[in-house]
MIDOLUM-324030 format. One record per residue (C-alpha): residue number from 1; residue in one letter; y, x, z. Coordinates in Angstrom, 3 decimals, always signed. Layout:
ATOM   vexvex   vogu          Y          X          Z
ATOM      NUM      A          Y          X          Z
...
This chain:
ATOM   vexvex   vogu          Y          X          Z
ATOM        1      M    +80.757    +73.040   +102.599
ATOM        2      F    +79.483    +76.632   +102.232
ATOM        3      D    +78.251    +76.254    +98.703
ATOM        4      K    +81.728    +74.951    +97.739
ATOM        5      L    +83.234    +78.021    +99.632
ATOM        6      L    +80.969    +80.406    +97.825
ATOM        7      D    +81.839    +78.779    +94.521
ATOM        8      K    +85.607    +79.187    +95.096
ATOM        9      L    +84.949    +82.884    +96.125
ATOM       10      K    +83.224    +83.518    +92.778
ATOM       11      N    +85.214    +81.313    +90.412
ATOM       12      G    +88.555    +80.112    +91.857
ATOM       13      T    +91.211    +80.753    +94.490
ATOM       14      Y    +89.868    +81.806    +97.778
ATOM       15      I    +92.299    +82.150   +100.841
ATOM       16      T    +91.021    +82.734   +104.370
ATOM       17      L    +93.172    +82.916   +107.473
ATOM       18      E    +92.183    +84.903   +110.534
ATOM       19      T    +92.370    +83.534   +114.054
ATOM       20      T    +92.021    +85.639   +117.193
ATOM       21      P    +90.712    +83.845   +120.277
ATOM       22      G    +92.594    +84.536   +123.404
ATOM       23      H    +91.850    +85.968   +126.800
ATOM       24      S    +91.347    +82.501   +128.104
ATOM       25      P    +88.696    +79.839   +128.616
ATOM       26      V    +90.360    +77.505   +126.125
ATOM       27      F    +90.743    +77.925   +122.306
ATOM       28      S    +92.256    +74.478   +121.624
ATOM       29      P    +95.906    +75.622   +121.894
ATOM       30      I    +95.371    +77.840   +118.919
ATOM       31      I    +93.713    +74.961   +117.005
ATOM       32      D    +96.615    +72.631   +117.924
ATOM       33      K    +99.060    +75.177   +116.566
ATOM       34      I    +97.254    +75.439   +113.284
ATOM       35      Q    +97.203    +71.677   +113.057
ATOM       36      M   +100.908    +71.260   +113.968
ATOM       37      L   +101.843    +73.687   +111.049
ATOM       38      E    +99.341    +72.023   +108.752
ATOM       39      L    +97.915    +75.397   +107.901
ATOM       40      D    +94.583    +73.945   +106.916
ATOM       41      K    +96.210    +72.474   +103.810
ATOM       42      Y    +96.974    +76.010   +102.451
ATOM       43      V    +93.691    +77.766   +103.115
ATOM       44      D    +90.036    +77.437   +101.990
ATOM       45      A    +88.544    +78.714   +105.245
ATOM       46      F    +89.270    +80.341   +108.577
ATOM       47      S    +87.843    +83.279   +110.424
ATOM       48      T    +87.434    +84.131   +114.203
ATOM       49      T    +87.462    +87.602   +115.544
ATOM       50      D    +84.914    +88.930   +118.020
ATOM       51      N    +86.506    +90.850   +120.888
ATOM       52      P    +88.635    +93.121   +118.721
ATOM       53      L    +89.465    +96.544   +120.112
ATOM       54      A    +86.728    +95.842   +122.624
ATOM       55      K    +89.145    +93.516   +124.620
ATOM       56      L    +87.602    +90.544   +126.325
ATOM       57      K    +88.330    +87.307   +124.353
ATOM       58      Y    +86.947    +83.760   +123.925
ATOM       59      N    +83.658    +83.663   +122.060
ATOM       60      A    +84.103    +83.806   +118.289
ATOM       61      L    +81.059    +81.533   +117.556
ATOM       62      F    +82.226    +78.711   +119.840
ATOM       63      A    +85.826    +79.114   +118.388
ATOM       64      A    +84.347    +78.858   +114.865
ATOM       65      K    +82.558    +75.646   +115.717
ATOM       66      M    +85.776    +74.089   +117.180
ATOM       67      L    +87.825    +75.083   +114.096
ATOM       68      Q    +85.140    +73.799   +111.647
ATOM       69      E    +84.875    +70.487   +113.438
ATOM       70      R    +88.623    +69.913   +113.729
ATOM       71      F    +89.520    +70.747   +109.992
ATOM       72      N    +86.241    +70.226   +108.313
ATOM       73      K    +86.562    +73.812   +106.572
ATOM       74      P    +84.110    +76.456   +106.763
ATOM       75      V    +84.792    +79.500   +109.285
ATOM       76      L    +83.607    +82.953   +109.062
ATOM       77      A    +82.554    +83.948   +112.618
ATOM       78      T    +82.610    +87.665   +113.349
ATOM       79      M    +79.584    +89.176   +115.101
ATOM       80      S    +79.872    +92.808   +116.464
ATOM       81      M    +76.983    +95.327   +116.796
ATOM       82      R    +78.847    +96.763   +119.745
ATOM       83      D    +77.972    +93.952   +122.103
ATOM       84      R    +74.510    +92.716   +121.239
ATOM       85      N    +71.097    +94.155   +120.691
ATOM       86      K    +68.831    +92.716   +118.013
ATOM       87      I    +67.382    +90.004   +120.280
ATOM       88      A    +70.898    +88.645   +121.255
ATOM       89      L    +72.080    +88.858   +117.617
ATOM       90      Q    +69.096    +86.713   +116.414
ATOM       91      S    +69.449    +84.349   +119.206
ATOM       92      D    +73.109    +83.749   +118.450
ATOM       93      L    +72.364    +83.304   +114.903
ATOM       94      L    +69.691    +80.798   +115.647
ATOM       95      G    +71.966    +78.639   +117.887
ATOM       96      A    +74.889    +79.007   +115.397
ATOM       97      N    +72.680    +77.863   +112.519
ATOM       98      E    +71.939    +74.356   +114.047
ATOM       99      V    +75.713    +73.557   +114.543
ATOM      100      D    +76.423    +74.803   +111.021
ATOM      101      I    +78.114    +78.093   +111.778
ATOM      102      R    +76.646    +79.854   +108.833
ATOM      103      A    +79.279    +82.317   +107.415
ATOM      104      I    +78.991    +85.504   +109.423
ATOM      105      L    +81.252    +88.428   +109.190
ATOM      106      A    +79.120    +91.455   +110.227
ATOM      107      L    +80.990    +94.343   +112.015
ATOM      108      T    +79.848    +97.504   +113.809
ATOM      109      G    +82.742    +97.025   +116.182
ATOM      110      D    +85.327    +99.113   +117.813
ATOM      111      P    +84.184   +101.720   +120.432
ATOM      112      A    +83.543   +100.422   +123.857
ATOM      113      T    +85.450   +103.374   +125.404
ATOM      114      I    +88.675   +101.541   +124.573
ATOM      115      S    +87.723    +98.349   +126.319
ATOM      116      D    +89.816    +96.671   +128.976
ATOM      117      Q    +86.674    +96.262   +131.050
ATOM      118      P    +85.869    +99.211   +133.271
ATOM      119      H    +82.804   +101.347   +132.555
ATOM      120      T    +81.839    +99.308   +129.541
ATOM      121      K    +78.947   +100.519   +127.429
ATOM      122      G    +78.497    +99.793   +123.792
ATOM      123      V    +75.069    +98.558   +122.593
ATOM      124      F    +75.222    +99.780   +118.969
ATOM      125      E    +71.580    +99.607   +118.028
ATOM      126      S    +72.694   +100.229   +114.621
ATOM      127      D    +75.655    +99.597   +112.419
ATOM      128      S    +76.503    +96.340   +110.699
ATOM      129      S    +73.823    +96.925   +108.160
ATOM      130      M    +71.224    +95.745   +110.647
ATOM      131      L    +72.926    +92.463   +111.126
ATOM      132      L    +73.097    +91.978   +107.349
ATOM      133      D    +69.367    +92.705   +107.298
ATOM      134      I    +68.721    +90.167   +110.066
ATOM      135      I    +70.477    +87.569   +107.980
ATOM      136      S    +68.469    +88.436   +104.949
ATOM      137      C    +65.360    +87.989   +107.027
ATOM      138      F    +66.546    +84.579   +108.402
ATOM      139      N    +67.246    +83.443   +104.892
ATOM      140      S    +63.639    +84.228   +104.012
ATOM      141      G    +62.417    +82.179   +107.019
ATOM      142      I    +61.324    +85.197   +109.044
ATOM      143      N    +62.775    +87.068   +112.080
ATOM      144      Y    +63.722    +90.728   +112.015
ATOM      145      A    +60.318    +91.737   +113.181
ATOM      146      G    +58.729    +89.878   +110.232
ATOM      147      K    +57.392    +86.883   +112.225
ATOM      148      P    +57.787    +83.437   +110.584
ATOM      149      L    +60.350    +81.258   +112.403
ATOM      150      A    +59.043    +77.696   +113.389
ATOM      151      Q    +61.598    +76.310   +110.919
ATOM      152      K    +63.517    +78.089   +108.144
ATOM      153      P    +67.097    +78.289   +109.016
ATOM      154      K    +69.868    +76.841   +106.802
ATOM      155      E    +71.161    +79.472   +104.390
ATOM      156      I    +73.498    +82.113   +106.136
ATOM      157      F    +76.254    +83.624   +104.077
ATOM      158      P    +76.967    +87.230   +105.102
ATOM      159      F    +80.174    +89.022   +104.788
ATOM      160      A    +81.147    +92.635   +105.445
ATOM      161      V    +84.313    +94.811   +105.741
ATOM      162      V    +85.485    +98.069   +104.140
ATOM      163      N    +88.503   +100.350   +104.541
ATOM      164      A    +91.381    +99.685   +102.133
ATOM      165      Y    +92.079   +103.366   +101.410
ATOM      166      A    +90.400   +106.798   +101.361
ATOM      167      K    +91.553   +110.094    +99.933
ATOM      168      N    +88.216   +110.215    +98.066
ATOM      169      P    +87.750   +106.754    +96.558
ATOM      170      K    +83.997   +107.489    +95.889
ATOM      171      I    +83.521   +107.221    +99.555
ATOM      172      L    +84.709   +103.631    +99.529
ATOM      173      Q    +82.574   +102.853    +96.623
ATOM      174      K    +79.456   +104.235    +98.397
ATOM      175      K    +80.308   +102.019   +101.434
ATOM      176      M    +80.654    +98.988    +99.213
ATOM      177      Q    +77.267    +99.825    +97.673
ATOM      178      K    +75.762    +99.941   +101.104
ATOM      179      K    +77.079    +96.455   +102.071
ATOM      180      I    +75.898    +95.046    +98.770
ATOM      181      K    +72.414    +96.483    +99.031
ATOM      182      H    +72.152    +95.012   +102.495
ATOM      183      G    +73.079    +91.585   +101.137
ATOM      184      A    +76.828    +90.946   +101.601
ATOM      185      C    +78.164    +88.265    +99.415
ATOM      186      G    +81.763    +89.096   +100.207
ATOM      187      I    +83.462    +92.253   +101.263
ATOM      188      I    +86.857    +91.967   +102.989
ATOM      189      T    +89.243    +95.034   +102.951
ATOM      190      Q    +91.461    +96.354   +105.554
ATOM      191      P    +95.043    +95.414   +104.759
ATOM      192      V    +96.452    +96.680   +101.455
ATOM      193      Y   +100.178    +97.344   +100.899
ATOM      194      D   +100.470    +98.092    +97.156
ATOM      195      L    +99.202    +96.722    +93.902
ATOM      196      E    +97.839    +99.970    +92.644
ATOM      197      N    +95.731   +100.239    +95.797
ATOM      198      A    +94.481    +96.693    +95.411
ATOM      199      K    +93.566    +97.302    +91.644
ATOM      200      R    +91.677   +100.557    +92.566
ATOM      201      L    +89.626    +98.715    +95.082
ATOM      202      I    +88.713    +96.001    +92.604
ATOM      203      E    +87.483    +98.793    +90.182
ATOM      204      L    +85.535   +100.285    +92.981
ATOM      205      K    +83.935    +97.052    +93.819
ATOM      206      E    +82.994    +96.486    +90.150
ATOM      207      A    +81.492    +99.923    +89.941
ATOM      208      A    +79.561    +99.319    +93.209
ATOM      209      N    +78.085    +96.148    +91.902
ATOM      210      K    +76.876    +97.870    +88.732
ATOM      211      E    +75.299   +100.712    +90.710
ATOM      212      C    +73.345    +98.165    +92.799
ATOM      213      C    +71.909    +96.710    +89.663
ATOM      214      S    +70.283    +93.307    +89.104
ATOM      215      E    +68.033    +93.359    +92.242
ATOM      216      H    +70.942    +92.615    +94.436
ATOM      217      R    +73.435    +89.695    +94.397
ATOM      218      E    +76.922    +90.794    +93.335
ATOM      219      A    +79.539    +90.766    +95.996
ATOM      220      E    +83.134    +89.492    +95.584
ATOM      221      L    +85.984    +91.599    +96.969
ATOM      222      I    +88.503    +89.908    +99.340
ATOM      223      L    +91.748    +91.807    +99.794
ATOM      224      G    +93.065    +91.937   +103.271
ATOM      225      I    +96.790    +91.288   +103.835
ATOM      226      F    +98.627    +91.883   +107.121
ATOM      227      P   +102.350    +91.078   +106.919
ATOM      228      I   +104.566    +93.786   +108.541
ATOM      229      T   +107.911    +92.582   +109.964
ATOM      230      K   +108.688    +95.516   +112.279
ATOM      231      L   +109.227    +99.182   +111.578
ATOM      232      R   +107.161   +100.228   +114.615
ATOM      233      T   +104.142    +98.273   +113.251
ATOM      234      A   +104.389    +99.976   +109.998
ATOM      235      Q   +104.675   +103.378   +111.739
ATOM      236      F   +101.605   +102.678   +113.887
ATOM      237      L    +99.397   +101.510   +110.902
ATOM      238      A   +100.438   +104.462   +108.866
ATOM      239      A    +99.931   +107.114   +111.609
ATOM      240      H    +97.044   +105.722   +113.791
ATOM      241      V    +94.825   +103.335   +111.762
ATOM      242      P    +92.270   +105.080   +109.390
ATOM      243      G    +91.538   +103.323   +106.118
ATOM      244      I    +95.040   +101.774   +105.751
ATOM      245      N    +97.820   +103.268   +103.536
ATOM      246      V   +101.390   +102.134   +104.131
ATOM      247      P   +103.493   +103.327   +101.227
ATOM      248      N   +106.591   +105.462   +101.896
ATOM      249      N   +108.812   +102.765   +100.223
ATOM      250      W   +107.867   +100.322   +102.831
ATOM      251      L   +108.526   +102.703   +105.649
ATOM      252      E   +111.867   +103.660   +104.192
ATOM      253      S   +113.000   +100.116   +103.631
ATOM      254      L   +112.078    +99.032   +107.120
ATOM      255      R   +113.684   +102.146   +108.621
ATOM      256      N   +117.067   +101.337   +106.902
ATOM      257      A   +116.706    +97.609   +107.833
ATOM      258      N   +115.959    +98.623   +111.389
ATOM      259      E   +119.308   +100.322   +111.681
ATOM      260      K   +121.097    +97.193   +110.787
ATOM      261      G   +119.357    +95.118   +113.428
ATOM      262      A   +116.288    +93.054   +114.204
ATOM      263      E   +117.191    +90.170   +111.978
ATOM      264      E   +117.535    +92.339   +108.902
ATOM      265      E   +114.364    +94.272   +109.794
ATOM      266      Y   +112.362    +90.979   +109.956
ATOM      267      K   +113.977    +89.868   +106.679
ATOM      268      V   +113.143    +92.962   +104.790
ATOM      269      G   +109.528    +93.117   +106.249
ATOM      270      F   +108.818    +89.593   +105.370
ATOM      271      E   +110.126    +89.892   +101.789
ATOM      272      L   +107.991    +92.944   +101.141
ATOM      273      S   +104.932    +91.138   +102.654
ATOM      274      K   +105.557    +87.846   +100.854
ATOM      275      K   +106.081    +89.525    +97.476
ATOM      276      L   +102.878    +91.546    +97.943
ATOM      277      F   +100.926    +88.337    +98.797
ATOM      278      D   +102.285    +86.540    +95.693
ATOM      279      D   +101.652    +89.514    +93.368
ATOM      280      I    +98.077    +90.089    +94.605
ATOM      281      K    +97.328    +86.166    +94.387
ATOM      282      A    +98.552    +86.213    +90.785
ATOM      283      F    +95.897    +88.691    +89.492
ATOM      284      H    +93.183    +88.539    +92.293
ATOM      285      P    +93.448    +85.241    +94.211
ATOM      286      K    +90.852    +86.217    +96.890
ATOM      287      I    +92.672    +87.066    +99.969
ATOM      288      H    +92.181    +87.275   +103.799
ATOM      289      L    +95.369    +86.783   +105.654
ATOM      290      M    +95.775    +88.437   +109.078
ATOM      291      T    +98.802    +87.656   +111.183
ATOM      292      A    +97.618    +88.299   +114.847
ATOM      293      N    +97.984    +84.579   +115.455
ATOM      294      Q   +101.558    +84.541   +114.313
ATOM      295      F   +100.947    +81.255   +112.418
ATOM      296      Q   +104.546    +80.458   +111.460
ATOM      297      I   +104.547    +83.819   +109.485
ATOM      298      A   +101.280    +82.719   +108.055
ATOM      299      K   +102.754    +79.511   +106.752
ATOM      300      D   +105.795    +81.216   +105.483
ATOM      301      I   +103.598    +83.518   +103.430
ATOM      302      L   +101.446    +80.876   +102.169
ATOM      303      I   +103.905    +78.272   +101.011
């Protein structure tokens, strides 16, 4: 399953769909919605988020297991450094390995100060590089302290993230190089909103792979896409989310549509998002689609 996914990532069309577990003890309604829309027919894999924005959600590893069992497709399970020390990280990886959750998206995590849980403290023993290093150790049959494990784990496939935009592109290249040097086989970007930005990121990834030389496995770049169907969403992303660049023409088009009503606003936003998806897929068919569980939008974008 995972070898096939890695082959598609390197040589073919690779589309993943993000799912966000809810503030609930049940994940099955999300799975049922995906099945009802037959979204599994349009994607190569799914992902599960790990308490994004430090808000309490259903566990990403359990959600990944349920998705994988229902659809027989690999799932990238996110793990955040915010909530676990190196003991907990390794323990979770050992348990996940036996049930075949072996694609791991390593994140540092959003700050605990924005959590919905009072007086929450972040763990943050390190950034996501530590988790990538732990995975490298496991793939060699040892734990992070260098002690051999009783049995070598099945291979784990590590993924990482990077911003989609920076005023100084060299900063992004250095961040990509760091992820590659720590073993990432795939690097997922924050959402991109124009082709030139996407092409620049691909060039930076290629340069980062060259800088890391032959002693490191080359990483593939997966472009993040988050459809925008409301002006306020575009304005929020443009003004408050670092590492994302929403072009002025998107803002202007959505502003004009907003003045004509909600239906026109949605129509214009969807058309911009759909065109972006199709254009990027035509020249770089390695995409991570994020829709905040708005799965009908996901299907409309994918078909």
